[in-house]
VEXDREN-2710 file (C-alpha; in Angstrom, 1 decimal):
% VEXDREN-2710
k/r/px/py/pz
1/MET/139.8/-140.1/-69.3
2/SER/142.3/-142.0/-68.0
3/GLU/141.0/-141.1/-64.7
4/SER/140.2/-143.3/-62.7
5/PRO/139.0/-144.2/-58.8
6/ALA/141.5/-142.7/-57.2
7/ALA/143.3/-146.0/-55.7
8/PRO/142.8/-146.6/-52.0
9/THR/145.9/-145.7/-49.5
10/GLU/147.7/-147.9/-49.5
11/LYS/147.8/-150.0/-45.9
12/PRO/150.3/-152.2/-45.5
13/VAL/149.1/-155.0/-45.6
14/ASP/150.3/-157.2/-42.5
15/GLN/148.0/-154.6/-40.9
16/MET/144.8/-155.0/-42.8
17/SER/141.7/-156.9/-41.5
18/PHE/140.6/-160.5/-43.0
19/GLU/137.3/-157.8/-44.7
20/ASP/139.1/-154.3/-45.7
21/ALA/141.9/-157.2/-47.2
22/LEU/139.1/-159.4/-48.9
23/GLN/137.5/-155.7/-50.4
24/GLU/140.5/-154.9/-51.8
25/LEU/141.0/-157.9/-53.7
26/ASP/138.6/-157.9/-55.1
27/MET/138.4/-154.2/-56.5
28/ILE/142.0/-155.6/-58.3
29/VAL/140.6/-158.7/-59.5
30/SER/137.5/-156.3/-60.8
31/LYS/140.0/-153.7/-62.4
32/LEU/141.8/-156.6/-64.4
33/GLU/139.1/-158.1/-65.7
34/ARG/137.7/-155.2/-67.3
35/GLY/141.4/-154.1/-68.0
36/GLU/140.9/-150.2/-67.0
37/VAL/144.7/-151.0/-66.1
38/LYS/148.0/-150.4/-68.4
39/LEU/150.1/-152.6/-68.4
40/ALA/153.2/-151.7/-65.5
41/GLU/149.8/-150.9/-62.9
42/SER/148.4/-154.7/-64.0
43/VAL/151.6/-156.2/-63.1
44/ALA/151.8/-153.6/-59.9
45/ILE/148.1/-153.7/-58.5
46/TYR/149.2/-157.7/-59.5
47/GLU/151.3/-158.1/-57.5
48/ARG/149.6/-156.2/-54.2
49/GLY/146.6/-158.8/-54.5
50/ALA/148.7/-161.5/-54.4
51/GLU/150.5/-159.8/-50.6
52/LEU/146.8/-159.3/-49.8
53/LYS/145.4/-162.5/-50.7
54/ALA/148.0/-164.8/-48.4
55/ARG/147.3/-161.9/-46.2
56/CYS/143.3/-163.1/-46.3
57/ASP/144.5/-167.4/-46.3
58/SER/147.2/-166.2/-43.5
59/LEU/143.9/-164.3/-41.0
60/LEU/141.3/-167.4/-41.9
61/LYS/144.2/-170.4/-40.8
62/GLN/144.3/-168.1/-37.7
63/ALA/140.5/-168.4/-37.0
64/GLU/140.4/-172.2/-37.9
65/ALA/142.7/-173.0/-35.4
66/ARG/140.6/-170.4/-33.2
67/VAL/137.7/-172.7/-33.8
68/GLU/136.2/-174.9/-30.6
69/LYS/133.6/-177.3/-31.2
70/ILE/131.1/-178.3/-28.6
71/ARG/132.3/-181.9/-26.9
72/LEU/129.0/-183.3/-26.1
73/GLY/128.6/-185.5/-23.2
74/PRO/126.2/-189.4/-23.1
75/ASP/123.7/-188.6/-22.5
76/GLY/123.9/-185.3/-25.3
77/LYS/123.9/-182.2/-23.3
78/PRO/127.4/-179.7/-24.1
79/GLN/130.1/-181.2/-21.8
80/GLY/133.0/-178.5/-23.0
81/VAL/134.7/-177.4/-25.8
82/GLU/137.7/-179.0/-28.1
83/PRO/139.6/-177.4/-30.8
84/LEU/138.0/-178.0/-34.0
85/ASP/140.6/-180.5/-35.7
86/GLY/140.9/-182.3/-32.2
87/GLY/143.9/-182.0/-31.5
END
């Protein structure tokens, strides 16, 4: 009865896309919340979850740095773009 769904191939976290990391993190949280795993495995997947969270945070920060906002001229028409943070 200890048959649990096969663990996803553990792709290196630093090579994962945001979506893949978030999906795996969600699966880990669900497993931990349901208490499906023994203590030793809980610790291991918690550590993996912490790495996945850090990866997601890093990718979000990179995306935010690349987002630009449209700069409007006095006539209200687009004049160009600038970094979102104004710097």
